C-alpha positions as CSV (number, residue, x, y, z in Angstrom):
1,M,-0.1,-0.1,-0.5
2,C,1.6,3.2,-1.2
3,G,1.4,6.6,-3.2
4,I,1.9,6.1,-6.8
5,A,2.7,9.5,-8.7
6,G,4.3,10.6,-12.6
7,I,4.2,12.9,-14.9
8,V,4.8,12.3,-19.1
9,G,5.5,14.7,-21.3
10,R,7.9,17.8,-22.1
11,G,9.1,20.9,-20.5
12,W,8.2,19.6,-16.9
13,Q,10.2,20.4,-14.3
14,L,11.9,17.6,-11.3
15,E,10.2,19.8,-8.9
16,Q,6.9,18.9,-9.8
17,L,7.4,15.7,-9.6
18,K,9.0,16.1,-6.0
19,S,6.2,17.9,-4.7
20,M,4.0,15.6,-6.0
21,V,5.8,13.3,-3.8
22,S,6.2,14.9,-0.8
23,I,2.4,15.7,-0.7
24,Q,1.8,11.9,-0.2
25,R,3.9,11.0,2.1
26,H,0.9,10.3,4.7
27,R,0.8,7.0,2.2
28,G,4.3,6.0,2.6
29,P,6.1,6.9,5.3
30,D,9.1,4.5,4.7
31,A,10.8,5.4,2.0
32,T,10.3,7.6,-1.2
33,G,11.7,7.6,-4.6
34,T,11.9,9.3,-8.4
35,Y,13.2,8.1,-11.9
36,T,13.6,10.6,-14.8
37,D,14.0,10.1,-18.2
38,D,14.5,13.3,-19.6
39,A,14.8,12.0,-23.0
40,A,11.5,10.0,-23.2
41,G,10.0,12.7,-20.9
42,V,8.7,10.6,-17.5
43,G,8.9,10.6,-14.0
44,L,7.8,8.4,-11.2
45,G,7.7,9.4,-8.3
46,H,6.6,6.6,-5.3
47,N,5.7,6.5,-1.5
48,R,6.6,3.5,-0.1
49,L,4.3,1.9,2.8
50,S,6.3,-1.4,3.3
51,I,4.2,-4.4,3.6
52,I,5.9,-7.6,2.0
53,D,9.7,-8.0,2.2
54,L,10.6,-5.1,4.0
55,S,14.3,-5.0,2.9
56,R,15.4,-1.8,0.6
57,A,15.1,-4.4,-2.7
58,G,11.2,-3.6,-2.4
59,Q,11.5,0.2,-3.0
60,Q,9.7,2.0,-5.8
61,P,10.5,2.7,-8.7
62,M,11.8,-0.5,-8.8
63,A,12.8,-1.8,-12.5
64,N,13.5,-5.5,-14.1
65,R,16.6,-6.8,-14.7
66,A,17.4,-5.3,-17.7
67,G,16.1,-2.2,-16.8
68,T,13.8,-1.9,-19.6
69,A,10.6,-1.5,-17.9
70,R,9.9,0.7,-14.4
71,V,7.1,0.6,-12.2
72,V,5.2,2.6,-9.5
73,F,2.6,0.0,-7.9
74,N,0.5,0.8,-5.2
75,G,-1.6,-1.8,-3.5
76,E,-1.7,-5.5,-3.4
77,I,-1.0,-9.1,-5.3
78,Y,-1.9,-11.5,-3.3
79,N,-1.7,-14.4,-5.5
80,Y,1.9,-13.2,-5.5
81,L,3.8,-16.1,-4.4
82,E,1.5,-18.4,-7.1
83,L,2.0,-16.3,-9.3
84,R,6.4,-16.3,-8.5
85,R,5.7,-20.6,-8.6
86,E,4.2,-19.9,-12.2
87,L,6.8,-17.5,-13.3
88,N,9.7,-19.0,-11.9
89,D,11.8,-18.1,-14.7
90,Y,12.1,-14.5,-14.4
91,P,15.7,-13.2,-12.7
92,Y,14.1,-12.4,-9.3
93,Q,16.2,-10.1,-7.0
94,S,13.6,-9.6,-4.2
95,H,10.4,-11.5,-2.3
96,T,7.7,-9.0,-3.1
97,D,4.6,-8.7,-5.3
98,T,5.5,-5.7,-6.8
99,E,8.8,-7.8,-8.5
100,V,5.7,-10.0,-9.9
101,I,3.9,-7.1,-12.0
102,L,7.0,-7.0,-13.6
103,A,7.4,-10.7,-14.1
104,A,4.2,-10.6,-15.4
105,Y,4.0,-7.8,-18.0
106,E,7.0,-10.0,-19.3
107,R,5.1,-12.6,-20.2
108,W,1.5,-11.6,-20.5
109,G,1.9,-7.9,-21.8
110,E,-0.8,-5.5,-21.5
111,S,-3.2,-9.2,-20.1
112,C,-0.9,-9.8,-17.3
113,V,-3.6,-7.5,-15.3
114,E,-6.0,-10.6,-15.6
115,H,-4.2,-13.1,-13.8
116,F,-3.6,-11.0,-10.7
117,I,-6.2,-11.5,-7.3
118,G,-5.6,-8.2,-5.7
119,M,-6.0,-4.6,-5.2
120,F,-3.5,-2.3,-7.3
121,A,-3.1,0.8,-9.3
122,F,0.0,0.8,-11.2
123,A,2.0,2.6,-14.0
124,L,4.9,0.5,-16.2
125,W,6.8,2.7,-18.3
126,D,8.0,0.5,-21.2
127,D,11.3,2.1,-22.2
128,R,11.4,-0.6,-25.2
129,R,7.7,0.6,-26.6
130,Q,7.9,3.6,-25.0
131,L,4.8,3.7,-23.6
132,L,3.0,4.2,-19.7
133,F,0.8,1.7,-19.3
134,C,-1.8,1.5,-16.2
135,A,-3.7,-0.5,-14.3
136,R,-6.7,-0.5,-11.9
137,D,-8.5,-3.6,-10.0
138,R,-11.1,-4.7,-11.0
139,L,-13.4,-3.3,-7.9
140,G,-11.5,0.4,-8.0
141,I,-10.6,-0.2,-4.2
142,K,-7.2,1.6,-5.3
143,P,-7.3,5.0,-6.7
144,F,-5.8,6.3,-9.7
145,H,-6.4,9.6,-10.9
146,Y,-5.1,11.3,-13.3
147,A,-5.2,14.7,-15.9
148,W,-3.6,16.5,-18.4
149,H,-1.6,20.2,-17.8
150,N,0.6,21.8,-20.4
151,G,0.6,19.6,-22.8
152,C,1.9,16.6,-20.4
153,F,0.3,13.8,-18.4
154,L,0.1,13.6,-14.5
155,F,-1.3,10.7,-12.7
156,S,-1.5,10.5,-9.2
157,S,-3.3,8.2,-6.4
158,E,-4.9,11.7,-4.7
159,I,-5.7,15.0,-6.4
160,K,-4.2,17.0,-4.1
161,A,-0.8,15.6,-5.7
162,I,-2.1,16.8,-9.3
163,L,-2.4,20.2,-7.9
164,A,0.7,20.2,-6.7
165,A,2.3,20.0,-9.5
166,G,0.5,23.4,-10.9
167,F,-2.5,22.1,-11.8
168,P,-5.0,24.5,-11.2
169,A,-8.3,23.7,-8.8
170,Q,-11.3,24.0,-10.4
171,P,-14.5,22.8,-9.7
172,N,-16.3,20.0,-11.7
173,M,-19.9,21.9,-12.0
174,Q,-21.2,18.8,-13.4
175,S,-20.2,16.6,-10.7
176,W,-21.1,19.0,-7.9
177,T,-25.3,19.3,-9.2
178,D,-25.3,15.6,-9.7
179,Y,-24.4,15.4,-5.9
180,L,-26.4,18.0,-5.0
181,V,-29.6,17.2,-7.3
182,H,-29.6,13.6,-7.0
183,G,-27.0,12.7,-4.2
184,L,-24.9,10.9,-6.8
185,Y,-20.8,11.1,-5.6
186,D,-17.9,8.9,-7.5
187,H,-20.3,7.5,-9.8
188,S,-18.6,8.8,-13.1
189,T,-14.9,9.0,-14.1
190,E,-15.6,12.7,-13.5
191,T,-14.2,14.0,-9.9
192,F,-15.2,17.5,-8.3
193,F,-12.1,19.3,-9.9
194,S,-12.5,20.1,-13.7
195,G,-10.2,18.1,-16.1
196,V,-8.9,15.8,-12.9
197,H,-10.5,12.2,-14.0
198,S,-10.1,8.8,-12.6
199,L,-9.5,5.8,-14.1
200,S,-12.3,3.2,-14.2
201,P,-12.7,0.2,-11.9
202,G,-11.5,-3.0,-14.1
203,H,-10.2,-0.7,-16.6
204,T,-6.3,-0.1,-18.5
205,L,-5.0,3.1,-20.0
206,K,-1.9,3.4,-22.2
207,L,-0.1,6.1,-23.1
208,E,1.6,6.4,-26.6
209,N,2.9,9.4,-28.7
210,G,1.4,11.4,-26.7
211,Q,-2.0,9.7,-27.4
212,E,-4.3,8.0,-24.0
213,S,-6.3,4.5,-24.7
214,I,-8.7,2.7,-22.2
215,R,-9.6,-0.6,-22.5
216,C,-12.0,-2.2,-19.6
217,Y,-10.6,-5.9,-19.0
218,W,-12.8,-7.2,-16.4
219,D,-16.8,-7.2,-17.5
220,L,-18.5,-8.2,-15.0
221,P,-22.3,-8.6,-16.7
222,N,-20.2,-10.4,-19.2
223,L,-18.9,-13.1,-16.3
224,S,-22.1,-13.5,-14.5
225,S,-23.8,-13.9,-17.2
226,E,-25.8,-16.8,-16.4
227,T,-27.4,-18.2,-13.4
228,V,-26.2,-21.3,-11.2
229,A,-28.8,-23.6,-10.2
230,L,-27.5,-24.8,-6.5
231,T,-29.7,-26.0,-3.5
232,D,-29.3,-23.4,-0.6
233,D,-26.2,-25.5,1.0
234,E,-24.2,-26.2,-2.3
235,A,-24.5,-22.2,-2.5
236,A,-23.6,-21.6,0.6
237,A,-20.7,-24.2,1.2
238,Q,-19.4,-22.4,-2.3
239,F,-19.6,-19.0,-0.5
240,L,-17.7,-20.3,1.9
241,D,-14.8,-22.1,0.0
242,L,-14.1,-18.8,-2.1
243,L,-14.6,-16.5,1.0
244,T,-12.1,-18.9,2.9
245,D,-9.6,-18.9,0.1
246,S,-9.7,-15.0,-0.3
247,V,-9.2,-14.5,3.3
248,R,-6.2,-16.8,3.4
249,L,-4.8,-15.0,0.7
250,R,-5.3,-11.8,2.3
251,L,-3.3,-13.2,5.5
252,R,-0.6,-12.5,3.5
253,S,2.0,-9.6,5.7
254,D,5.4,-9.2,7.0
255,V,3.5,-6.4,9.5
256,P,1.2,-7.2,11.8
257,L,-2.5,-7.4,10.7
258,G,-5.5,-6.3,13.4
259,V,-9.6,-6.2,11.8
260,N,-12.0,-3.8,12.2
261,L,-15.2,-5.8,13.7
262,S,-18.3,-3.7,13.9
263,G,-21.2,-5.6,15.6
264,G,-22.6,-6.4,12.3
265,L,-22.9,-9.7,10.3
266,D,-20.4,-8.7,7.5
267,S,-17.6,-8.4,10.3
268,A,-18.6,-10.9,12.3
269,S,-18.4,-12.9,9.9
270,L,-15.1,-12.2,8.5
271,M,-13.3,-12.6,11.9
272,V,-14.9,-16.2,12.3
273,I,-13.5,-17.0,9.0
274,V,-10.0,-15.2,9.9
275,D,-10.2,-16.9,13.0
276,S,-10.5,-20.3,11.7
277,L,-7.3,-19.4,9.7
278,L,-5.0,-18.6,12.9
279,P,-2.8,-20.6,14.4
280,D,-4.3,-21.5,18.3
281,H,-3.2,-19.0,20.6
282,S,-2.9,-16.6,18.1
283,E,-2.7,-12.7,19.1
284,L,-5.2,-10.5,17.2
285,K,-6.4,-7.2,17.8
286,T,-9.9,-5.6,16.6
287,F,-10.7,-2.3,16.2
288,T,-14.3,-0.6,16.9
289,A,-15.1,2.6,16.7
290,V,-17.9,3.6,19.5
291,F,-20.4,7.2,20.5
292,G,-20.7,6.6,23.8
293,D,-24.4,6.0,23.1
294,P,-26.2,2.7,23.5
295,N,-28.4,3.5,20.6
296,Y,-25.7,3.7,18.3
297,D,-22.8,1.6,19.8
298,E,-21.9,-2.3,18.9
299,C,-19.3,-2.9,21.1
300,D,-21.7,-5.4,23.2
301,F,-22.9,-7.2,19.3
302,A,-19.7,-7.5,18.6
303,S,-18.4,-9.0,21.8
304,R,-20.6,-12.0,21.0
305,V,-18.6,-13.1,17.8
306,P,-16.6,-16.3,18.9
307,G,-13.2,-16.9,18.4
308,H,-10.3,-19.6,19.6
309,S,-7.5,-17.0,19.5
310,H,-6.8,-14.2,21.6
311,W,-8.2,-10.9,21.0
312,S,-7.1,-7.9,22.3
313,R,-10.0,-5.2,21.4
314,H,-9.6,-1.8,21.1
315,L,-12.6,0.5,20.9
316,Q,-12.4,4.4,19.8
317,Q,-14.9,6.7,20.6
318,L,-16.1,9.8,18.9
319,D,-16.7,12.6,21.2
320,E,-18.8,15.1,19.2
321,T,-16.4,18.0,20.7
322,A,-14.2,16.7,18.5
323,V,-16.2,16.1,15.1
324,W,-15.5,19.5,13.4
325,D,-11.4,19.8,13.8
326,L,-12.2,16.2,12.4
327,A,-14.5,16.9,9.7
328,L,-11.9,19.1,8.5
329,E,-8.7,17.0,8.5
330,A,-10.7,14.3,7.1
331,L,-12.0,16.4,4.1
332,H,-8.3,17.5,3.8
333,H,-7.5,13.7,2.8
334,Q,-10.8,12.8,0.9
335,E,-10.6,15.8,-1.4
336,A,-14.4,15.0,-2.1
337,P,-18.3,15.1,0.1
338,Y,-18.0,12.1,2.2
339,G,-20.3,10.5,4.0
340,G,-20.4,12.3,7.7
341,I,-20.1,11.1,11.0
342,A,-19.7,7.7,10.1
343,T,-16.5,8.5,7.8
344,L,-15.1,10.4,10.7
345,A,-15.6,7.5,12.9
346,Y,-13.9,5.3,11.0
347,H,-11.3,8.3,10.0
348,H,-10.1,8.4,14.1
349,L,-10.2,4.2,14.7
350,H,-7.4,4.0,12.1
351,R,-5.6,6.7,14.1
352,L,-6.3,4.1,17.2
353,A,-4.6,1.5,14.5
354,H,-1.5,3.8,13.8
355,D,-1.2,4.0,17.8
356,S,-1.7,0.2,18.3
357,D,1.3,0.0,15.7
358,V,-1.1,-2.2,13.9
359,T,-0.2,-1.7,10.3
360,V,-2.8,-3.8,8.0
361,L,-6.7,-4.3,8.6
362,L,-9.1,-6.4,7.4
363,E,-13.1,-4.9,6.7
364,G,-16.1,-6.6,5.9
365,Q,-16.7,-3.9,2.8
366,G,-19.2,-5.6,0.1
367,V,-21.5,-7.3,0.6
368,D,-25.0,-5.2,1.0
369,E,-23.8,-4.7,-2.6
370,M,-23.0,-8.5,-3.3
371,L,-25.9,-10.0,-1.5
372,A,-29.1,-7.2,-0.8
373,G,-28.2,-5.9,2.2
374,Y,-30.0,-3.0,1.8
375,N,-34.1,-2.7,2.7
376,Y,-34.3,-1.1,-0.7
377,F,-33.0,-3.5,-3.1
378,R,-36.6,-6.3,-1.3
379,P,-38.5,-3.8,-3.9
380,Y,-36.7,-5.3,-6.8
381,H,-36.8,-8.8,-6.0
382,Y,-39.8,-8.4,-5.4
383,L,-41.1,-6.7,-9.1
384,D,-38.5,-10.1,-10.6
385,M,-41.4,-12.6,-8.8
386,L,-44.1,-11.0,-10.0
387,E,-42.8,-10.3,-13.9
388,Q,-41.4,-14.1,-14.0
389,G,-44.8,-15.0,-13.1
390,R,-44.0,-16.8,-9.9
391,W,-46.9,-15.6,-7.5
392,Q,-46.8,-18.6,-4.8
393,A,-43.1,-18.0,-4.2
394,L,-44.0,-14.2,-4.1
395,R,-46.7,-14.6,-1.8
396,C,-44.6,-17.3,0.6
397,E,-42.2,-14.5,0.4
398,L,-44.0,-11.5,1.8
399,A,-46.0,-13.8,4.2
400,A,-42.8,-14.7,5.8
401,C,-41.8,-10.9,5.8
402,E,-42.8,-8.9,8.8
403,A,-44.3,-6.2,7.4
404,V,-44.4,-4.9,4.2
405,G,-44.1,-1.7,4.2
406,D,-46.0,1.5,1.8
407,W,-42.9,2.8,0.6
408,E,-42.2,-1.2,-1.2
409,L,-45.0,-1.2,-2.9
410,K,-45.1,2.3,-4.1
411,A,-41.6,1.7,-4.6
412,M,-42.7,-1.6,-7.0
413,R,-45.2,0.6,-8.8
414,Q,-42.7,3.3,-9.6
415,L,-40.0,0.6,-10.8
416,R,-42.9,-0.4,-13.0
417,S,-43.6,2.3,-14.4
418,G,-39.9,3.0,-15.7
419,N,-38.7,5.2,-12.6
420,G,-35.7,4.2,-10.7
421,L,-35.8,4.5,-7.0
422,N,-33.3,7.6,-5.6
423,V,-33.3,6.8,-1.6
424,Y,-31.3,6.5,1.1
425,Q,-29.4,3.3,2.2
426,D,-32.2,2.6,5.0
427,G,-34.9,3.5,2.1
428,T,-35.9,7.1,3.2
429,S,-35.6,10.2,1.5
430,H,-32.5,11.9,1.8
431,L,-32.2,14.8,-0.7
432,Q,-33.4,18.5,-0.5
433,A,-33.4,19.3,-4.2
434,H,-35.4,22.2,-3.9
435,C,-32.8,24.1,-1.8
436,V,-30.4,24.7,-5.0
437,L,-31.1,27.2,-7.2
438,P,-33.0,26.6,-10.6
439,D,-30.2,27.8,-12.5
440,V,-27.4,24.8,-11.1
441,R,-30.7,22.2,-10.7
442,K,-30.5,22.8,-14.8
443,L,-26.9,21.2,-14.8
444,A,-28.6,18.1,-13.6
445,C,-31.9,17.8,-15.3
446,H,-31.7,14.5,-16.1
447,R,-30.7,11.9,-13.5
448,P,-27.4,9.8,-14.7
449,Q,-28.6,6.1,-16.0
450,F,-26.9,3.4,-15.9
451,P,-26.4,-0.1,-17.4
452,Q,-29.0,-1.9,-16.8
453,P,-27.0,-5.8,-18.0
454,F,-28.8,-8.7,-16.9
455,K,-32.1,-10.2,-17.3
456,D,-33.3,-9.3,-13.7
457,H,-34.1,-5.8,-11.5
458,L,-32.4,-7.1,-9.2
459,N,-29.0,-7.9,-10.3
460,N,-29.3,-4.6,-12.1
461,A,-29.9,-2.5,-8.9
462,L,-26.9,-4.4,-7.1
463,Y,-24.2,-3.9,-10.0
464,R,-25.7,-0.3,-10.1
465,D,-24.7,-0.1,-6.6
466,L,-21.3,-2.1,-6.8
467,R,-20.4,-0.4,-10.4
468,Y,-21.5,2.8,-10.3
469,T,-22.8,4.6,-7.1
470,K,-22.1,2.9,-3.8
471,L,-19.5,1.3,-3.4
472,P,-17.0,3.5,-5.2
473,R,-17.4,6.1,-3.0
474,V,-17.3,4.3,0.3
475,L,-14.0,2.8,-0.8
476,R,-12.4,6.0,-2.2
477,M,-13.6,7.4,1.6
478,N,-12.2,3.7,3.0
479,D,-9.0,4.7,1.6
480,R,-8.7,8.0,2.3
481,L,-9.5,8.0,5.6
482,S,-6.9,4.7,6.2
483,M,-4.2,5.9,3.9
484,A,-4.3,9.1,6.2
485,F,-2.5,6.9,8.6
486,S,-0.7,5.2,6.2
487,R,-2.9,2.1,7.6
488,E,-3.5,-0.5,4.9
489,L,-7.0,-1.8,4.3
490,R,-7.9,-4.8,3.0
491,E,-11.6,-6.0,1.9
492,P,-11.5,-9.4,1.8
493,Y,-15.4,-9.6,-0.1
494,L,-14.5,-7.4,-2.6
495,D,-12.5,-10.9,-4.3
496,H,-12.9,-10.9,-7.6
497,R,-14.3,-14.3,-8.1
498,L,-16.5,-14.1,-5.1
499,V,-18.2,-10.9,-6.6
500,E,-18.6,-13.3,-10.0
501,F,-20.4,-16.1,-8.0
502,A,-22.8,-14.2,-6.0
503,F,-23.8,-12.0,-8.9
504,R,-24.6,-15.5,-11.3
505,L,-26.8,-16.6,-7.7
506,P,-30.7,-15.8,-8.4
507,G,-32.7,-13.7,-6.2
508,H,-34.5,-15.5,-3.5
509,Q,-30.9,-16.2,-2.4
510,K,-30.2,-13.3,-1.4
511,I,-33.4,-12.1,0.2
512,R,-35.7,-14.4,1.8
513,A,-38.1,-13.6,4.4
514,G,-37.6,-9.7,3.8
515,Q,-33.6,-10.0,5.0
516,G,-30.8,-9.6,2.8
517,K,-27.8,-11.1,2.7
518,F,-29.3,-15.0,2.8
519,L,-26.4,-16.9,1.7
520,L,-23.7,-15.2,4.3
521,R,-26.3,-16.3,6.8
522,S,-26.5,-19.6,5.5
523,A,-23.0,-20.4,5.5
524,M,-22.3,-18.5,8.9
525,A,-25.1,-21.2,10.0
526,G,-23.4,-23.1,13.3
527,R,-20.1,-20.6,13.1
528,L,-21.9,-17.8,14.4
529,P,-24.3,-17.0,17.6
530,D,-28.2,-16.9,16.1
531,S,-28.2,-13.5,17.4
532,V,-25.8,-12.3,15.1
533,A,-26.5,-14.3,12.2
534,A,-30.2,-13.2,12.2
535,A,-29.7,-10.0,13.5
536,K,-31.6,-7.1,11.1
537,K,-29.8,-4.7,9.0
538,R,-29.0,-1.5,11.5
539,A,-30.5,1.5,9.4
540,V,-29.2,4.3,11.5
541,V,-25.5,3.3,12.7
542,T,-24.4,7.0,14.1
543,P,-25.8,10.0,16.1
544,Q,-25.3,11.7,12.7
545,R,-29.3,13.0,12.9
546,E,-29.0,14.5,16.4
547,W,-25.7,15.8,16.4
548,L,-26.6,17.6,13.3
549,R,-29.9,19.3,15.6
550,T,-27.6,19.6,18.6
551,F,-24.1,19.9,18.9
552,L,-22.9,21.3,15.7
553,R,-25.9,23.1,14.9
554,P,-23.9,26.3,15.9
555,Q,-21.3,25.3,13.2
556,V,-24.2,24.8,10.7
557,E,-25.6,27.9,11.6
558,E,-22.0,29.8,10.8
559,I,-21.8,28.2,7.7
560,I,-25.4,28.5,6.4
561,H,-25.5,32.2,7.1
562,S,-21.7,32.9,5.6
563,R,-21.3,35.6,2.9
564,S,-18.9,32.9,1.4
565,F,-22.0,30.4,1.4
566,V,-24.6,33.0,-0.2
567,E,-22.1,34.0,-2.7
568,R,-21.7,30.1,-4.0
569,E,-24.5,30.7,-5.9
570,L,-25.6,27.3,-5.6
571,F,-28.4,27.1,-3.0
572,D,-31.1,29.4,-2.3
573,V,-29.9,30.3,1.7
574,K,-33.6,31.2,2.9
575,K,-34.7,27.7,1.7
576,V,-31.8,26.2,3.2
577,Q,-32.0,27.9,6.4
578,S,-35.8,27.5,6.6
579,T,-35.7,23.8,6.1
580,Y,-32.3,23.2,8.5
581,T,-34.9,24.8,11.3
582,K,-37.6,22.6,10.7
583,F,-35.0,19.2,10.6
584,C,-33.9,21.0,14.4
585,A,-37.5,21.0,15.1
586,G,-37.7,16.9,14.5
587,E,-39.0,17.1,11.2
588,G,-37.3,14.1,9.0
589,E,-35.2,11.4,9.5
590,N,-32.0,11.5,7.6
591,A,-29.4,14.5,7.9
592,F,-27.8,13.2,4.5
593,F,-29.2,17.1,3.5
594,V,-27.5,18.7,6.0
595,W,-24.0,17.4,5.7
596,Q,-24.5,18.4,1.6
597,W,-24.1,21.5,2.6
598,V,-21.4,21.4,5.0
599,N,-19.6,19.3,2.6
600,T,-19.9,21.4,0.1
601,E,-19.0,24.9,1.6
602,L,-15.9,23.7,4.0
603,W,-14.7,22.0,0.2
604,W,-14.9,25.4,-1.6
605,R,-12.7,26.8,1.6
606,M,-9.9,24.8,1.8
607,F,-9.8,24.0,-2.2
608,I,-10.8,26.5,-4.2
609,D,-11.1,29.9,-1.8
610,Q,-8.1,28.2,0.2
611,R,-9.3,29.8,3.5
612,I,-8.5,27.0,5.6
613,A,-5.2,25.8,6.3
614,V,-4.3,22.7,5.7
615,P,-4.7,20.5,8.6
């Protein structure tokens, strides 16, 4: 896990590359390195966080033995040992996974990425072919940003490195209006900075003769187009086998590992599998974010997860008095709007991991987008059953539910009419678009439409969340909050083999009796207490609503009454103020739109006005 940066073109200065490397030092504090080829106009930079082979042999930019290729790499190739055995004719000089990328490129060329199991973003300069070959992992766990400036191609792990090279910071108004009106962010190759792009997950970028070309190398709909017919037991067994192998690979490390443990099914299941793969009496540190509020704290829930290894539990409480300073610190790292109190809690949690000398953390992200963990997926599944003529199965499903809300029936009618749903993960409305000025709303008059490549509504909704809407922004937030403290975050559920399998399964093995993640619950039967395995998804996991109405009200009031907020000409300020007054009086349950206002103004002050000092 590291930071990468580079410039390709003519007329750039070495100080630009050094500035890019310097500003990303938090991503890799163990070593820095640069490589330049003046004749080719190429510069590569790297910040190293040592995880595999801690010796100097692992430093980057790393060259092959012939010196004809050099790579800068961020992430992990988890199956590097297997690939190293397969590519045993390569003259290895280290024990790193980085060098396996060079070996794989020599053997397979640009198709090398198809052999990797991992999370990665890398750039490889091929001197013989005079081209730059860049790649991003299938799910987009690791970031890759790029821009053109003064005829030069710039790339980096974080946007601030591109800005440090002299690229002007300007807002991308289309991205901002999509966010403010539709609640969408990180849903395309556009970023919140005009002219700065993000390489799509599962894609490669080749730069040759000053021209870029982009190729998709992982097409999930094509790979998972055919539904598999398995019994519940067979499906659960295959899922568990794939997950166990995914975790096994992600336990490879030359530095201490830990687990981010919430009270949820996903992290509890992950913990059980980690525990089963560790030798008896192993020591493992777990980290849980708490708020000092029994309505939201999950420490008791997390304590019910069984294990035979010795667990050292570490709790990090987020105090409301620290939120504002932490919000500014997090924004500097996030470079874009983020989720609010939940993100701040996990940002804070990784500070504790850093102080506890745990460099690598495993986390249970991605299950909801594979196995329909959120409430709003249910109408899609019910509509599939209705359109497939599975009347009896639908009646049984609805009868098994504790309750079917009016919103679900309304959502089914809305979906049948061809209109999509735009609700929060708990099914509630989370936007107040009327607070955005009409001229701004015009830029987002049409909600972006996403591909629907699958035959059923449920898989299309899951694919939308996995590829375009929910997971991309969560992965961006997770990358930034962990790397702010030089911690590596591994996501075992996002092994592409597991994702492909999950998308081949029928809907009834994802949602059963009104509950999502049926397959995971089935796989964990007998391995987790019923109180954990059968627990419902918690719709609200932080006190964000309460804090924005009380402790954080002075800061919110300062923002929405400030001169700069008015002069942005983004919001109808009177409607914002009126809506916030009603919210504080108890109207509405979702606080997302309030955090939108906060995110927007603070981002503008920090990156455009440059009125906020970097924490």
